[in-house]
C-alpha positions in Angstrom: 93.6 107.0 105.2 95.0 110.2 103.5 93.2 111.8 100.7 94.1 111.2 97.0 97.3 113.3 96.2 95.8 114.1 92.8 92.1 115.1 93.5 91.9 115.1 97.3 89.1 112.5 97.1 88.7 109.3 99.1 91.1 106.5 98.2 90.4 102.8 98.0 93.7 101.9 99.4 97.3 103.1 99.8 100.4 101.0 98.9 103.8 102.1 100.1 106.6 100.5 98.0 109.8 99.4 99.8 111.9 101.8 97.7 112.2 105.6 97.9 111.9 108.1 95.1 114.5 110.4 93.8 113.4 113.0 96.4 114.2 110.4 99.2 110.5 110.1 100.1 108.8 106.7 100.1 107.1 105.7 96.9 103.2 105.7 97.5 100.7 104.3 95.0 97.1 105.2 95.4 94.2 103.6 93.6 91.6 106.3 93.5 88.1 105.7 92.3 87.8 109.1 90.8 91.2 109.4 89.1 91.9 105.8 88.1 88.3 104.6 87.0 89.4 105.0 83.3 92.6 103.1 83.7 92.3 99.5 82.6 93.9 97.6 85.5 93.0 100.1 88.2 89.5 100.3 87.0 89.1 96.5 87.1 90.6 96.4 90.6 88.4 99.2 91.9 85.2 97.6 90.4 85.9 94.2 91.8 83.2 93.4 94.3 84.5 92.6 97.8 82.0 90.0 98.6 80.9 86.9 96.8 82.7 83.8 96.2 85.4 82.1 98.2 88.4 79.9 97.7 91.7 79.9 95.7 90.0 81.1 92.5 89.1 84.5 94.2 92.6 84.6 95.6 94.1 84.1 92.2 91.8 86.7 90.7 92.6 89.3 93.4 96.3 88.6 93.1 96.1 89.0 89.2 94.3 92.3 89.5 96.6 93.7 92.1 99.7 92.7 90.1 98.2 94.3 86.9 97.4 97.5 88.8 100.9 97.7 90.3 102.4 97.2 86.8 100.1 99.9 85.4 100.7 102.4 88.3 104.5 101.9 88.0 104.5 102.4 84.2 102.5 105.6 84.6 105.5 106.9 86.7 108.1 105.6 84.3 109.0 102.5 86.3 109.2 98.9 85.1 108.1 95.8 86.9 110.9 93.3 87.1 109.8 90.0 88.7 112.4 88.3 90.6 111.4 84.6 91.1 113.1 83.2 94.2 113.4 79.9 95.9 113.9 79.6 99.6 117.6 79.0 99.0 117.9 82.4 97.1 116.5 84.5 100.0 119.1 86.6 101.8 120.3 85.4 105.1 119.0 87.3 108.2 121.7 89.6 109.4 119.7 91.7 111.9 120.1 91.8 115.6 119.8 88.6 117.6 116.1 87.7 118.3 114.9 88.4 121.8 113.2 85.1 122.3 111.3 82.3 120.7 108.2 83.2 118.8 
């Protein structure tokens, strides 16, 4: 994993967004224990223990923390989170090359 782009310290994770920035480079969000410990959502995500507990309540908690961190990280860069709820019927049709086989 690359070092933090802000402090060169160790990162907890790296998230590459599907969009590119104004410079044409991929948008990368980095939760850093040193840089983000004071941020509300990032701090909560970084302090969340990895072990202990199982089941859907842990999944929901993790999902809520990751979503809150993404919103916080995006807002810090001047972006806004716009959820797009979709049903299966609203998903775009596949227009890529013909699949090579069954799978």
